C-alpha positions as CSV (number, residue, x, y, z in Angstrom):
1,M,182.3,116.4,248.3
2,R,181.2,119.2,246.0
3,C,182.1,117.1,243.0
4,V,179.9,114.2,244.3
5,M,176.9,116.4,244.8
6,Y,177.3,118.0,241.4
7,I,177.3,114.5,239.8
8,I,174.1,113.5,241.7
9,L,172.3,116.7,240.7
10,L,173.3,116.1,237.0
11,L,171.9,112.6,237.1
12,A,168.6,113.8,238.7
13,V,168.1,116.4,235.9
14,T,168.8,113.8,233.2
15,G,166.3,111.4,234.8
16,C,163.6,114.0,234.9
17,K,164.1,114.8,231.2
18,Q,163.8,111.1,230.3
19,K,160.7,110.8,232.4
20,H,159.2,113.8,230.8
21,A,159.9,112.4,227.4
22,Q,158.1,109.2,228.3
23,V,154.9,110.9,229.4
24,Q,154.8,113.0,226.2
25,P,154.6,110.4,223.5
26,A,154.2,111.7,219.9
27,T,150.5,111.7,219.1
28,G,150.8,112.2,215.3
29,K,148.3,115.1,215.4
30,L,148.4,118.8,214.9
31,Y,145.9,121.4,216.0
32,T,144.5,124.3,214.1
33,C,141.8,126.9,214.3
34,S,138.7,126.4,212.1
35,M,138.5,130.2,211.7
36,H,142.2,130.8,211.2
37,P,143.8,127.8,209.5
38,Q,147.2,129.5,209.5
39,I,147.4,128.8,213.3
40,I,149.0,125.3,213.7
41,Q,150.2,123.9,217.0
42,D,151.3,120.5,218.2
43,Q,149.0,120.4,221.2
44,P,145.4,121.4,222.0
45,G,144.5,124.8,223.2
46,K,142.8,128.0,222.1
47,C,143.4,130.1,219.1
48,P,145.5,133.1,220.0
49,I,143.4,135.2,217.6
50,C,139.8,134.4,218.2
51,G,140.0,132.3,221.4
52,M,138.1,129.3,219.8
53,D,139.2,125.7,220.7
54,L,141.7,124.3,218.3
55,I,140.6,121.2,216.3
56,P,142.9,118.3,215.5
57,F,144.0,117.1,212.1
58,E,146.4,114.3,211.1
59,K,150.1,115.0,210.3
60,G,150.8,114.6,206.7
61,I,147.5,116.1,205.5
62,N,148.3,119.1,203.3
63,V,146.0,122.0,203.8
64,D,145.1,123.0,200.2
65,A,144.8,126.7,199.4
66,D,141.2,126.0,198.2
67,A,140.3,123.9,201.2
68,I,138.5,124.8,204.4
69,M,138.0,122.9,207.6
70,L,134.8,123.0,209.6
71,S,134.0,121.8,213.0
72,D,131.3,119.3,213.7
73,Q,129.2,122.1,215.3
74,Q,129.6,124.2,212.2
75,I,128.6,121.4,209.9
76,Q,125.5,120.7,212.0
77,L,124.4,124.3,212.3
78,G,124.9,124.9,208.6
79,N,123.1,121.7,207.7
80,I,126.0,120.7,205.4
81,Q,125.0,117.5,203.5
82,V,127.1,115.5,201.2
83,D,126.4,112.8,198.6
84,T,128.4,110.4,196.4
85,V,128.7,111.3,192.8
86,G,127.3,108.7,190.4
87,K,126.0,108.2,186.9
88,G,122.3,108.6,186.0
89,L,120.0,109.3,183.1
90,I,119.6,113.0,182.2
91,G,117.7,114.6,179.3
92,D,118.1,118.1,178.0
93,E,115.3,120.6,178.2
94,T,115.5,123.8,176.3
95,V,113.0,126.6,176.6
96,L,112.5,128.9,173.5
97,T,110.4,131.9,173.0
98,A,108.0,131.6,170.1
99,T,105.2,133.4,168.2
100,L,102.1,131.7,166.7
101,S,101.7,132.3,163.0
102,I,99.5,131.0,160.2
103,D,100.2,127.6,158.7
104,E,101.2,128.5,155.1
105,T,100.3,125.0,153.9
106,K,96.7,125.7,154.9
107,T,96.3,128.8,152.8
108,A,94.2,129.0,149.6
109,I,93.7,131.7,146.9
110,V,90.4,132.1,145.2
111,S,91.2,133.6,141.8
112,A,89.2,134.9,138.8
113,R,89.1,132.4,135.9
114,V,87.8,134.9,133.3
115,P,88.5,138.6,132.8
116,G,85.9,141.1,133.8
117,R,84.7,143.8,136.3
118,I,83.7,143.0,140.0
119,E,80.1,144.1,140.3
120,K,79.5,142.8,143.8
121,L,81.8,141.6,146.5
122,Y,80.1,139.8,149.4
123,Y,83.0,139.5,151.8
124,K,85.1,142.7,152.1
125,N,86.9,142.6,155.5
126,Q,90.0,140.8,156.6
127,G,89.1,138.2,159.3
128,D,85.7,137.3,157.8
129,Y,85.1,133.6,157.6
130,V,84.2,132.2,154.2
131,S,82.7,128.7,153.9
132,K,83.5,126.6,150.9
133,G,80.7,127.0,148.3
134,T,79.5,130.4,149.7
135,L,78.6,133.1,147.2
136,L,81.7,135.3,147.0
137,Y,81.4,137.8,144.2
138,E,79.5,138.7,141.0
139,L,81.5,139.4,137.8
140,Y,80.5,141.4,134.7
141,S,82.2,139.6,131.8
142,E,81.5,140.0,128.1
143,E,83.7,137.0,127.2
144,L,81.8,134.7,129.6
145,N,78.5,136.0,128.3
146,T,79.6,135.1,124.7
147,A,80.6,131.6,125.9
148,K,77.1,131.2,127.4
149,Q,75.5,132.2,124.1
150,E,77.7,129.8,122.2
151,Y,76.6,126.9,124.5
152,L,72.9,127.8,124.0
153,L,73.4,128.0,120.3
154,S,75.1,124.6,120.1
155,L,72.2,123.1,122.1
156,E,69.7,124.6,119.7
157,K,71.6,123.4,116.6
158,Q,71.9,119.9,118.1
159,A,68.1,119.8,118.5
160,T,67.1,121.1,115.1
161,L,69.8,120.3,112.5
162,D,70.7,117.0,110.8
163,R,73.4,115.2,112.7
164,S,74.6,113.4,109.6
165,I,76.8,116.2,108.5
166,I,78.1,117.7,111.8
167,D,78.4,115.9,115.2
168,F,76.8,118.6,117.4
169,T,77.3,116.5,120.5
170,Q,81.0,117.2,120.5
171,L,80.3,120.9,120.0
172,V,77.9,120.9,123.0
173,I,80.4,119.1,125.2
174,A,83.2,121.5,124.2
175,A,81.0,124.6,124.9
176,K,80.0,123.2,128.3
177,N,83.5,122.4,129.3
178,K,84.5,125.9,128.4
179,L,81.9,127.3,130.9
180,L,83.1,124.8,133.6
181,L,86.7,125.9,133.1
182,W,85.8,129.5,133.5
183,G,84.2,128.8,136.9
184,M,80.6,128.1,136.3
185,S,79.1,125.2,138.3
186,E,76.9,122.4,137.0
187,A,73.9,124.0,138.7
188,Q,74.5,127.3,137.0
189,I,74.8,125.6,133.6
190,A,71.6,123.7,134.2
191,E,69.8,126.9,135.1
192,L,71.2,128.5,131.9
193,V,69.7,125.6,129.9
194,K,66.4,126.0,131.7
195,T,66.0,129.7,131.2
196,K,67.8,130.0,127.9
197,K,68.8,133.5,128.9
198,A,72.5,134.5,128.9
199,S,73.6,137.4,131.2
200,P,76.9,139.3,131.4
201,R,76.7,139.1,135.2
202,T,77.7,135.8,136.7
203,S,77.9,134.7,140.4
204,F,81.0,132.9,141.6
205,Y,81.3,130.8,144.7
206,S,84.3,130.2,146.9
207,T,86.3,127.1,146.0
208,A,87.8,126.9,149.5
209,G,87.0,127.7,153.1
210,G,88.8,129.8,155.7
211,Y,89.4,133.3,157.2
212,I,90.2,136.1,154.8
213,I,93.8,137.3,155.4
214,S,94.1,139.4,152.2
215,N,91.5,141.2,150.0
216,E,93.2,141.7,146.7
217,I,90.3,143.5,144.9
218,H,87.4,145.8,145.5
219,E,84.1,146.4,143.9
220,G,84.4,148.1,140.5
221,D,87.9,146.7,139.9
222,Y,88.8,145.0,136.7
223,V,90.5,141.6,137.0
224,A,92.4,139.5,134.6
225,S,92.2,135.8,134.1
226,G,94.0,134.2,137.1
227,A,94.0,137.3,139.3
228,A,93.6,136.7,143.0
229,V,90.3,137.8,144.5
230,V,90.8,136.8,148.2
231,K,93.4,134.8,150.1
232,L,92.0,132.4,152.8
233,V,93.6,130.5,155.6
234,D,92.4,127.6,157.7
235,L,93.3,128.3,161.4
236,F,92.6,124.8,162.6
237,T,96.4,124.3,162.5
238,L,98.9,127.0,163.4
239,W,102.7,127.2,163.5
240,A,104.7,128.0,166.7
241,E,107.9,129.6,165.3
242,A,110.6,129.5,168.0
243,Q,113.8,131.5,167.9
244,V,117.0,129.5,168.3
245,Y,120.5,130.9,168.6
246,T,123.2,129.4,166.6
247,S,125.0,128.1,169.7
248,Q,121.8,126.1,170.7
249,L,121.3,124.3,167.4
250,P,123.8,121.4,168.0
251,G,121.9,120.5,171.3
252,I,118.5,120.3,169.7
253,D,117.1,116.8,169.0
254,R,115.0,117.2,165.9
255,S,113.2,114.0,166.8
256,G,112.5,115.0,170.4
257,K,109.2,116.0,171.8
258,A,108.0,119.6,172.2
259,I,105.6,121.2,174.7
260,I,104.0,124.5,173.7
261,R,102.8,126.7,176.5
262,F,101.0,130.0,176.3
263,P,101.5,132.8,178.8
264,D,98.2,134.4,177.9
265,I,96.3,131.1,178.6
266,P,97.6,129.8,181.9
267,G,97.6,126.0,182.2
268,K,97.2,125.3,178.5
269,E,99.8,123.0,177.0
270,I,99.9,121.3,173.6
271,A,102.3,118.5,172.6
272,G,104.0,118.6,169.2
273,V,107.1,117.6,167.2
274,I,109.6,119.7,165.3
275,Q,108.4,119.8,161.6
276,F,110.9,122.2,160.1
277,V,114.2,123.9,160.9
278,N,115.0,126.8,158.7
279,P,118.3,126.1,156.9
280,E,119.1,129.8,156.7
281,I,120.4,131.8,159.7
282,N,119.8,135.5,160.0
283,P,123.3,137.0,159.7
284,D,122.5,140.0,161.8
285,T,120.8,138.3,164.8
286,R,122.4,134.9,164.5
287,I,118.9,133.5,165.1
288,N,117.3,130.5,163.3
289,L,113.6,129.5,163.4
290,V,112.2,126.1,164.5
291,R,108.7,125.4,163.5
292,I,106.2,123.2,165.4
293,A,102.6,122.5,164.3
294,V,99.9,123.4,166.9
295,V,96.4,122.1,166.6
296,N,93.9,124.9,167.3
297,T,90.9,122.7,168.2
298,N,88.5,125.3,169.6
299,G,89.8,128.4,167.9
300,Q,91.2,129.7,171.2
301,L,94.6,130.3,169.7
302,K,95.3,133.3,167.4
303,P,98.1,134.2,165.1
304,G,100.5,136.6,166.7
305,M,100.1,135.2,170.3
306,P,103.3,134.6,172.2
307,A,104.3,131.1,173.3
308,Y,107.0,129.1,175.0
309,V,108.4,126.0,173.3
310,V,110.0,123.4,175.7
311,L,112.1,121.0,173.7
312,K,112.7,117.7,175.5
313,N,115.7,115.9,174.0
314,S,116.6,112.2,174.4
315,Q,118.2,111.0,177.6
316,H,121.7,109.8,178.1
317,K,123.8,108.5,180.9
318,S,126.2,110.9,182.7
319,L,127.4,112.1,186.0
320,T,124.8,114.4,187.6
321,L,124.5,116.6,190.6
322,P,121.6,118.7,192.1
323,T,121.5,122.3,190.9
324,D,122.1,123.6,194.5
325,A,125.5,121.8,194.6
326,I,127.0,124.0,191.9
327,I,128.2,127.6,192.5
328,R,128.5,129.6,189.3
329,N,129.8,132.9,188.2
330,E,130.1,134.5,184.7
331,K,133.3,132.5,184.1
332,H,133.3,129.1,185.9
333,S,131.4,126.6,188.0
334,I,132.7,125.0,191.2
335,V,131.6,122.4,193.7
336,W,132.8,121.7,197.2
337,L,134.5,118.2,197.4
338,Q,134.9,116.5,200.8
339,T,138.5,115.4,201.1
340,N,138.5,114.4,204.8
341,K,136.1,114.6,207.7
342,G,135.3,118.3,208.1
343,T,137.6,119.3,205.2
344,F,136.2,120.6,201.9
345,K,138.0,121.6,198.8
346,S,136.7,123.7,195.9
347,V,136.9,121.9,192.5
348,R,136.1,123.5,189.1
349,V,133.7,121.5,187.0
350,E,132.3,121.7,183.4
351,T,128.6,121.5,183.3
352,G,126.4,120.2,180.5
353,V,122.6,119.9,180.0
354,E,120.1,120.6,182.7
355,S,116.9,118.8,183.4
356,G,114.7,119.7,186.3
357,D,116.9,120.0,189.4
358,R,119.8,118.0,188.0
359,V,122.8,119.2,186.1
360,E,125.2,117.1,184.0
361,I,128.9,117.1,185.0
362,K,131.1,116.7,182.0
363,S,134.5,117.0,183.7
364,G,136.1,117.8,187.1
365,L,134.6,114.9,189.1
366,Q,134.9,111.2,189.1
367,P,132.3,108.5,190.2
368,G,132.6,108.0,193.9
369,D,133.6,111.6,194.8
370,V,131.8,112.9,197.8
371,V,130.4,116.4,197.1
372,V,128.4,118.9,199.2
373,V,124.9,118.9,197.9
374,N,123.3,121.2,200.5
375,G,125.1,124.2,202.1
376,A,127.6,124.8,199.3
377,Y,126.9,128.5,199.3
378,L,127.4,128.6,203.1
379,I,130.8,126.9,202.8
380,N,131.7,129.4,200.0
381,S,130.7,132.3,202.2
382,E,132.7,130.9,205.1
383,Y,135.8,130.5,202.9
384,I,135.5,134.1,201.8
385,F,135.0,135.3,205.4
386,K,138.0,133.4,206.6
387,K,140.5,134.1,203.8
388,G,139.1,137.4,202.4
389,V,139.0,136.1,198.8
390,A,136.9,133.7,196.8
391,P,138.4,130.3,196.0
392,S,141.0,130.5,193.2
393,K,138.9,128.0,191.2
394,M,136.3,130.8,190.8
395,N,138.8,133.2,189.3
């Protein structure tokens, strides 16, 4: 009798086990804590560490060391937004510091054409404006006085002597040309012929217009033939000379447009093009100079003023992301890639040129990848909070 009862009891226990197995079918899911991903269970419940509800994830999904899982509530509260990576046009924009300087091609030197002593100098200060044709200085010159007398004498002989022996016309022309070459004007020569009085003092007029940037002589100085009297510059055009580091040179499009801005004159912008790139690099600073011509229409700009030169290079097609999608440190740049719903993984990327709020992605992503474009820093902070370290891609 005992044997029969034992057999019945054994069958009942076996049946209960089979029934229990039938009501607990395999769901194919595991459950983990969004705050403590090391907690993994095969059934829902609460996290034994923080007490939060466990969230499900499919079996077979590997939890990457650089991945983090967020609940729907966390994504909503953090305003986490994603976007699909695609190709678009992007152009480089480089901002360089610059200084305005004089345009050396617009300078002129007024020089003495005959030796003598400066008796009177009418413009003595740097920065004075001299108009072309303005009386500039008076010169005491015995040589020029002798040339004047020779010209008057040739005119007198031409009028009184017989032309059959000597052609005085050629002598007169030669004597006049000598006066012209030595800086006298037609009006001055005509006045000399009218008065028939030669003087060792002669007035000279400026052959160019501009601002005086250098006074080479003073009253009472003796000058030789060809010596500079003043150096003038026309400030209608200036140079914006921008400093470029050697590493930036390959990325500069010499045919690209340039925008010059002036911190001392808010709102003022002038468009220009690169005219010259210095072929020599300073070996101490590793800096080169890029020159852009600036039109100074109303004279508001002055040499020595600071400026910013914004170089806009040609556009090209490439993968791009918003600037806020990229987290950078002194070594690397990463983005957060969505691998599954609620799961994000850090990926290291190589960035290229920047234009506005877009950044070129040279490597690390493929077209079609889904990337966090808003809230990347929140995910990064959450990762550090949960795991105590930054993602390995940042190291």
